[in-house]
N, C-alpha and C positions, 0 to 999 in steps of 0.2 A: 460406655464412652461413645460419643457420636463422632463419626468421621465425616469430613467434607472433602470432596475431591474436585479440583478445578483443572481439567486437562492434565491430569497426572500429578498435580501439585497437591500434596496433602496439607490441608490448612492447619490441622492441629499439630503443633510443633513437637519434634522428637524430645526436646528437653522437658516438655511438660509431661510426657509419658514417664520419664524417669522420676520426675517429682512425685507423680501419683504412686508409682510402684515402690519407691524407696521411702515414702512417708516423710518427706522433708517438712520443714516448718510451715506454718500456716501462711506466713508472708510470701513464701515461695509459691504456694498454691495461688495466692492472690496475683502474683506476678504472671503466672501462667494464664490465669483467667484474663488478665489484661492483654497478654499477647494474643489470646484467642479472639478477643473482641476486636483488636486491631486488624487481624487477618480476616475476620468476618466482614468488617467494614470495607476492606480492600476488595473482597469478593463481591459485595453489594455494589461497589462503584463500577466494577467491570461489567456487571450484569445490566447496568443502565445504558451501555453503549448501543447506539442505533446507527447504522450506516445506510444512508440513502444512496443507492448504487444502481448501475445498469451493467448488465453482463458484458457488453462489448466496449464499455468505456475504459480506455487504458489508464485514465486518471484515477478511476475507481480501483483498478487493479493494483496500483501503487499502494493505496491505503489498505486494501485487503491483504497484501503481502506483509505490510508493517504490523497489522493486527495479528496475523498468524505468527510472525517471528516473535512478537512480544507475548504470545500466549493469551491474548485477550479475547474473551467471548463477546459476541455482539449479535444484535438482531439485524438481519438483512432485510432492508426495505427496498423492494424493487421499484424502479421508476422506468416506465416504458417511454423512451424518448421519441420513437416514431409515432406513437399515439398522442404525444404532446403532454404527457402527465407531468413534465417538469414545469408546465405553466399553470398547473392547478392551483387554486387558492391556498390549499394546505401547504404545498411545497413552496410556493412563492413567499409565504411567511418565513420560511426557513432560509431560502437561498435568494438573495437579491438579484443575482445574475441568472437564476433558474438553471443552474448547472449542477451536475453530479461530479464528484461525490460531495455529500454533506454529512457531517458527523454530529450526532446529538449525544452529549454526555451529561445526563441529568438535566440541569437547566442551562447548560452551555451548548451553543450551536457554533460549529466551525465549518466554513465553506472553503473550497479550493484545496486541492490535494497537498500542495506544498505547506500551506498553513496547518492543515490537519496533521501532517507528518511531524511538524515541529511541535505542535501541541501534544501529540502522543509521546514524543521524545521527552518533553519536559515533565509530563505528568506520570508517565509509566517508563521509568528508566531502564527496565530490564531489556536485555539485548539491545544495546545502544546502536542507533542508526548513524552516528557520526564518530569517526575515529578520533582518538586523543591528539594525534599528530596534526599540527596546524596545516602543513603542506598537503597531507592526504585529505584533510577536511576541505581545503580549497578545491582540490580536484573533484571531490564529490559534489560540492556546490556548483561548480562549472558544468559538470556532466548533467546534473539534474536540470540546470537552467537551459542548457542546449535543448534538451527534450521538451521541457515545459513551455519554453518561450519561442523556439525556432522550428520545432518539428510538429509536435502534437496539435497545437491550435489550428494548423493549416489543414488538418484532416478531419476536423469536426464536421458534423452534419450540416451546421449552419453555413459554414464556408463552402462545403461541397455543393449545397443547394444554390448558393449565390453564383458560383462558377458555372454551374450547369445552366442557370438562367441567363447569365451575361455572355458566356462564351459558347456554351453548348455542352450537352451531356457527354458527348464523345471526348471532350477535352478534360473532363473532370478528373479521371484517373491519372492521366499523364501529368496534369498540373500537380496533383498530390504527390505522385512518385518523384517528380523533379525536385520538389522542395524537401521531401523526405530523404532522398539520396544525398542531397547537399548537406543536410544535417548529420546524417550517418557518417559521411566522409569526414566531417569536422570532428565527430566523436572518435573515430578511428585514429585521427592524428593526435587528439588530446590525450588519449589513454595509452598510446603505444609505449611510452616510457614509464608507465605507472602500473599497468595491469599485471596481475599474476593469475591466480585461479579465478579471481573476481576483478571488478573494475579498478580497484585501487589497492589491491593486495590479496592476501589469502583469507580475508574475512569479508562477509557481506556487510555493505554499508549503503548509505542513501542512494548513491549513483546506481547501484544494481537494481533498486526498486523502480527507478525510472527507465532503465535500459531494457529490462526483461519484457514488460508489456509492449514497449515500442518495437522491439525486434520481433515479437510475436505478431504484432499487427503488420509489420513489413512483410513477413513471410506468408501469413494466412489471409490477409485482407487485400493487400495492395500488390502482391506478386513481385516484390522487389528481389532482384538477383543479389542475394546476400554473399555470394562467393567473392564479390568485389570488396567485402569487408571481413576479412578472415579473423581479425581479432574479435569483432563483435559476434561472429558466428561461433567462435570458440567459447566465448562467455555464455552464449545462449545454451550451448551443450551443458555447461556447468549448472545453469539455472534449471535445466530440465531434470537434474538429479535432486533438487531440493523440494521436499513436500510443501513447505511454506509458500513457495513460488507457484508450484503446479496447482495447488488447491485454490489459488487466487485467479487462475486463468479463466477466460470467458466460458469455456465449455464445461467448467465445474460449477457454474453458478445456477441457483434455482430458477432464474428467469431466462436461462439460455434459450435462444432462438424465439423468444416471445416478442422481441422488438428488433 
């Protein structure tokens, strides 16, 4: 008997083992073979995943966390942003905005982290990223939007370069910190009546995938005094205990410090 293991998940089902050993009817064997083919197909689908990513990109970190939580194997395709590899002809064919992350799933290409996360949620429902409760779901959407629309875009390399050229390089960091702290303060207010162990309760959901990389950037890249945001700081402590989150952080990536 051939066994296949995918991150600890045994592909050959237990029910099929009993059929083999107990000598059930031939149609039962055929059913087991069918189950095996389905599982093999799922494994093949997962192996097609390619993530174009950069180690320092917090948008990429969100997707890396989701892939880890869902137990999906993927090929890491490093894109060196400082060298301009995002503008290469190969990558430009994949990403119209020349941004990371970009996910390739077989013949499907998905760009932008929010779209990628929703695509993964629809196709790979294991470990749901959205809670069933509508109010909690709305909180997750809001927190994710705060980060993706009002905080993270203002720290991108393109925006930092523009500020440095128009205002001066000395003002670049203070400009980023001002807008980041404004967004973090809004998150603190949004989540104060909803957070428990994690952003919207005692389970990890979408909001946490956006918060963890943003808080990490605030602490490690932009020297934000996070003591003014005690709720977010507490959530960060919880994220530090989760392997799926820590394995997605910049320092754990194969292209760390290359760009």
